[in-house]
N, C-alpha and C positions, 0 to 999 in steps of 0.2 A: 425811590421814587415808586418804585412798583411794589410798596407793602400795603396791597389791597388785596383782602381774602374774599370767600364766598359770604362770610359772616358781616361784611361790609354792604352786602347786597339784602335787602330786608331782612335785618338782624334781629332787629326787636320781634317783627311777626314770626321768623320760624323758631326763635326760641320759645315765646309763648306757645306756640302750636306744638310745640314738643313737651312741654310742660302740661300741657291738656291732653296727651294721647294722640294727635292729630300727624306730627311730624317727627320721625324716630330720629333722635340724635345721631351725628355722624360718628362720635366718638364712643359711640355702643359696638363694640366688635367681639364681646364675649358671646357664645352661643346663649348661655342662661340669661345675661344681661338684655337680650334680644327678644328672648322668648317671655321674659318677664314684661318688657314693655308691649308686647303685642298683647298680651291679656290684660294689661292696663288699658291699650286702645280699644280693645274688645268689649270692656266693661263701659268705657264711654261711649263707644257708638250704641251699647244694648241699652244705656240710660236714654239716649237721646231718643232712639225708637219706640220705648216707651212712652215717651212724654209725646211724641208724635200719635201714636196708637191712642192714647188718652185721649187727647184732644179731637182726634177723628171719631170717638166713640160719642164724647159729649156733643160734637156738632149734630152727628147722626140722632142723638137723643132728642134734640132741640130743632130738627129739620123743618118743623112748619111755624118756627118763631123767627121771621127773618132779621128782628132788630138782634138777637143772639148770634146769628149765622154772620151777619155783617161784621158784629164786635169781636168775633173771636177767629173769623177766616183768615185775617191776615196773621193772627199770631201762629195759626197751624201753618200757613203757606212759607212761614219765615223758618220755623223749625224744620220742616219739612225740607227745604231749600239748604239749610245747614248741616242736616244728615245727609243729603245727597251730595253735597261739597264734599264732607269729609271723606267718605267712601272713593270719591273720584280723584280725591289729592292722594288717597294712597294706592289707588290702581295705577295712576301715572305718575308715582313717586320719581321714578328714574328718568322721566323724560323732563320734570322740573329740573333734576340734576345736569341732566345735559345743557337744557338752557343758563343755568348759571354757569356752567363752565365755559359756554360761548362769551361770557362776558368776562372771563379770566384770560383769554386768548390774547398775546403778546401784543398784539394791533390794539387791542381795545382799551388797553391799559395807558395812564397819561405817562408821558416821558421827558416831560420839560414843567418847568416852572407855570406857566400858562395853561397849560393841560391839566395840571393839578389843582388850578384854581377854578377851572371848568367841572371837575370832578368833585370837588370840593360844595360847590355850588349844589350838583345833585344830590349829595349827602344831606345838605341842609334841607332841599325840598322832600327828602325821603323822611326826615324825621318829622317835618310839617304834615307830611300826608297821614304817617301813620298817627299823629297827635290829633289830626281832623276826623278820621275814623274812631279811634278809640274816645274820643270826647264826645261825639255827635251820639254814638251809640251808647254811651255809658249816661248820657244827659236822658236820650229816650227812655232807656231800660229802667233807670232810676224812678224815673217819674211814673213808670207803668206799675213798677213794683210796690212804691208806698203810696200810691193813689188811693188803694182800699181803705189805708189805716185813715185817711180824712173822712170815714163816712160815721164815724162816731162809734155807737154802739155797735151798728152793723156792718163789722167788719169782714170781708171776706178774703179767700186766699186770691195771691197775685194772678195766678191760671186758672181759668174757669174749665175745668177738665173732669174726666171720670176718674174717680179713686176706688181701688178694692176695698177699702174699709170707711168707716164712719169717722167723721169729724166733729162729733157732737160733744166729746170730750174736749175742755180748754188745754189741756195738755197736748193732746194729739193735735189739736188745732194749730197751736204754734210750733210745734216741731215739723209738721208739713209745712207752714207758711216758711220757716227757716230753710227747709230742704229746696224748696220751690227757688225761694231766693239764691242760695248757692249755686244751685243749677243755671238759674237765670244769668247769673253774672261770669260763671264758667264758659257758656254760651256766647256771651257778650264779648269776652275777648278773644275766643275762638273765631267768632263771625267778622269781628273788627280786623282781626289780623288776616284772614283768609281774603276780604276786601279789599285790604291795603298793597296786597302782594300784588294784584293785577295792575294797580296803578302805579306801584313803583317800578315795574318791569317795563312802562310805557315810558316813565319817565328816564329810565336808563338807556333806552333806545334813544330818545331825545339827546341826552348827553355824547351818546356815540355818534349821533350826527353832527353834534356841535366839535367833537374833535376831529370828525372827518372834513368838515369844512375848514378847520384851522389848519389843518395840515394840509389841505389840498391848495390853499391860498399862500403857501410858502413857496409854489413852484416859480412865482414870478420873481421872488426874491434871489433866484439860485444863479442866474446871470450876473447879479452886481457882485456876488461872493466868489464867482470863478472866471480865470481870463479866458483860458482855451476852449473852443467852440466844441471840441471833442467831449471834454470834460461835461460841459453844460448839457449837451443831448442826454450824455449818460446819467447824470443826476436827474435829470427831469425823469427818463425812464424809471430808475430805480424808485424815485417817489412816488410817480403815477402806479407803479407796480405794486406798492404798498398801500395807496390810498384805494386801489380797484379791489384788494384781498379786504380791506375794512369794509368797502361798502357791500361785497357779497356777503361778508359776515352778519351786516346790519340786516341785510332782507333774509337771511338765515333766521334772525333773530325774530324777524317778524313771522316767519313762517311757524317757528315753533311756538310762538307766542299764541297764535290762532288755533294750532293744532292742540293745544293744550288747554287753552282758556275759553275757546271760541263756544263750546256746548255750554259752560258755565256762565259766559255772557248772554246767551241766549236764553237761558233758565232764568236768570237773575233779572233780566228785563220784562222776560214773562209775568213772574211772580210779582214784579215791582209795579207793573200796570195793572194786574190784577189788586194788589194793595191799594193803588191809587182810587180805583173806581170804588171797591167797596168801602174806605174811608171816607171818600167824598159822599157815597151814598148814605152812610151813617150819620155823617154830619148832618145831611138833608133832614134828619129824623130829630135831631136835637135841637134845643132852643139855645141861643148863645147863653142863657142865665143857668144852663143846667150844669152839674159838675164835670159831667162826662164830656161836654164839649171842647174844654181846652185840652184834655190827655186826647181826644181823637184828632184836633186839629195838630197838636205835637207830632203824633205818628205821621199823619198826612205829610208836614212839612220834612220830617225825617227821612220819607220815601223820595219824595223830590230832590231833595239835596243830594241823595245817593246818587238817583239816577244823572243828575246834573256834575257830579262830580267826575263820573266815570266819562260821561261827553265832553266835557271841558278837555281831562287829559289825553282822550281821543282825537278830539280836533288839534289839541298841539302839536301831538305827534304827526299828524298828517302835515300840517302847516311847514313843519321843521323839513320834513323829507320833500316838500316842493319848493322849500328855499334853496335847496341846493343848486338848482338852475339858473336862480338869480344870481347867486353867489360867483358861479363859474363864470355867468356872462358878464359880470362886473369885473373881471379881472383886465388885468393889463395885456391883451392878447398880442400885441405889438412885439412884447419883448420874448415871447416863446416862438419855438420852431415849429414847422409846418406839421412834422411828426405828432408832435405833443398836442397840437390845435385838435387834429384830427382824433385822438385818444379824449380828448375833453370832449368833443361833441357826442361820442359814443357815450360817455359817463352821463353826459345832459339827457340823453334819449333815455337811457336807462332810469335815472332819476326823474323822470315824467310820471311815472308810474307813483302814486302817493302808497305810503306806507301805513296801513289802516290796521285796526284790529276790528274784528268783526264776529258775530253771534252766528257760525254756520251759515254765512253769506246772506243772511235775513236781515240782521241789525249791524249796522255800521256806527262806529262810535265818533259822534260828531255834534255840533250844536244844532245842525238842521233835524237831527235824530231826536233829539231833546224836546225841540220844538213840536215836532209830529207826534211825539208819546203826549205830551200833554194835549195836544188837539184830540187825540184819539181817546183819550181818558175822558177828556170833557164831552165828548160826542156819546161813549158808553155811558156815562152817568145820565145825561140826558134820556137816553134808551131805556136805563132802568127806572128812572123816575116816571117816565110816561108809562113804562108797562105796569108800574106799581099801582 
């Protein structure tokens, strides 16, 4: 029943990141293998830095052209954020491992068929989350990449950026197009893998809360299975002690999650709000009949969907943590000893504080936050339109 390993938590995401130089696999123990993988990671990182710099130079060259700035700013901010996340993950590699090890502690693993069913439900959600992030990113990137090919004879590169060479030659142009496309798909899988990890970890905490509630509800069944009052109290104390350890571990997961991903969540939401505003502003400059309108609308929907997914999973985690108090309240308290009742009240007081993921205490993931972001983006858009 305990055949759950680290690879079962965000397995696809970590494997994908290891393929593209973001996450060194644990099976690399040889010094030379680690050095080679480090060189590979550095080359991937330098490639992303070059792309970011080339986009920045292009934006500077067209700083007096608002349409070009609005069209390319969200691409620059997305790639810049991806590069930042890549470096951040490598710096906090050990912290991520520590969080993964928390999920593998004895009281965090299922111990009967009912708990295995709960855990399998989490694994299904994990696969669903991965497919959602990869699928939505793949659709948006593919549309962005191959949209220039629909211009007929006036075909352009997918990335409008500065290049240190001329692309007047047809051969050089298509080689550059192929390189940009390959780099874009590599960034796609790296970006979607990093994004899905946060959501999967939030779902893992929700699963631990479900396991905790299920075990806590078994306290009322002890009296039916044991006849002696002395043994009843001992069994209640033993089960409560295990539940308290599990509850403390869940709060440790929340603390680790905020320590690791708090900065990433804040930067992600800052960039997403900026991209929402620029995308909406660019849309106001286009007519629905223009070819670029559909592409810009797709990118806008992608950023809104990304923010919504984060807030949705954050809302679910918060609601599940607050449901612990209600689940305890609905127990059959008449069948419990006085000491057990007192301990349950303490657990209820501890559970009254919600488990939340926040970005450096500024952004709290919830549906309310999502609504505030949409309102703030709309207000900023009106300000841009009026100033323009």
